[in-house]
C-alpha positions in Angstrom: -25.3 28.1 -24.6 -24.0 27.6 -21.0 -21.1 29.8 -19.9 -19.0 28.3 -17.2 -16.9 30.2 -14.7 -13.2 29.6 -15.1 -11.8 27.4 -12.3 -9.3 29.0 -9.9 -6.1 27.3 -8.7 -7.6 26.9 -5.2 -10.5 25.0 -6.7 -8.2 22.7 -8.6 -5.9 22.0 -5.7 -8.9 21.4 -3.4 -10.3 18.9 -5.9 -6.9 17.1 -6.0 -6.8 16.9 -2.2 -10.3 15.6 -2.1 -9.4 12.8 -4.6 -6.3 11.9 -2.6 -8.3 11.7 0.7 -10.9 9.6 -1.0 -8.3 7.2 -2.3 -6.8 6.7 1.2 -10.2 6.2 2.7 -11.3 3.7 0.1 -8.0 1.8 0.4 -9.0 0.9 4.0 -6.8 -0.4 6.8 -6.0 -3.6 8.4 -8.1 -5.3 11.1 -6.6 -6.7 14.2 -6.9 -10.2 12.7 -4.8 -9.0 9.7 -2.0 -7.8 12.0 -1.6 -11.1 13.9 1.6 -12.9 13.3 1.7 -15.7 10.8 3.5 -18.7 12.3 4.6 -19.9 8.8 6.1 -16.6 7.7 9.9 -16.3 7.4 9.6 -12.5 7.6 7.3 -10.2 9.6 6.8 -6.6 8.5 6.0 -3.8 11.0 6.6 -0.1 11.6 9.4 1.0 13.8 9.5 4.5 15.1 13.0 5.9 15.9 14.1 9.2 17.3 15.5 11.5 14.6 18.9 11.7 16.4 19.3 7.9 16.4 18.3 7.7 12.8 20.9 10.3 11.9 23.6 8.3 13.8 22.6 5.1 12.0 22.9 6.9 8.6 26.4 8.3 9.5 27.6 4.9 10.6 26.2 3.3 7.4 28.1 5.8 5.2 31.4 4.6 6.8 30.9 1.0 5.8 32.1 -0.4 2.4 29.3 -0.9 -0.1 25.7 0.1 0.1 23.8 -0.9 3.2 20.1 -0.1 3.7 18.8 1.2 7.0 16.7 -1.9 7.3 19.7 -4.2 6.9 21.8 -2.2 9.4 19.0 -2.4 12.0 18.5 -6.1 11.4 22.3 -6.7 11.9 22.4 -4.6 15.1 19.4 -6.5 16.5 21.0 -9.9 15.6 24.2 -8.8 17.4 22.2 -7.6 20.5 20.2 -10.9 20.6 23.4 -13.0 20.4 25.1 -10.9 23.1 22.0 -11.2 25.3 21.9 -15.0 24.9 25.6 -15.3 26.0 25.0 -13.5 29.3 
């Protein structure tokens, strides 16, 4: 009969972390070719990094508007306004 040592919490957490790391590694990333823009696509997805202070300002403005407005939609509207303004000048 084999007697096994009881697992400690640290061993269990460590195992969970290792599994999570392995999952991320196995998922892989995108190559440069994958990130190139598709001329036929109506929508392009990308990551935008904003300062925390600006994000907080955006959220406070969004809350004053009627109805629910996502951050993404707010930023798209602001960019459209800026593009139209720039084209006029």
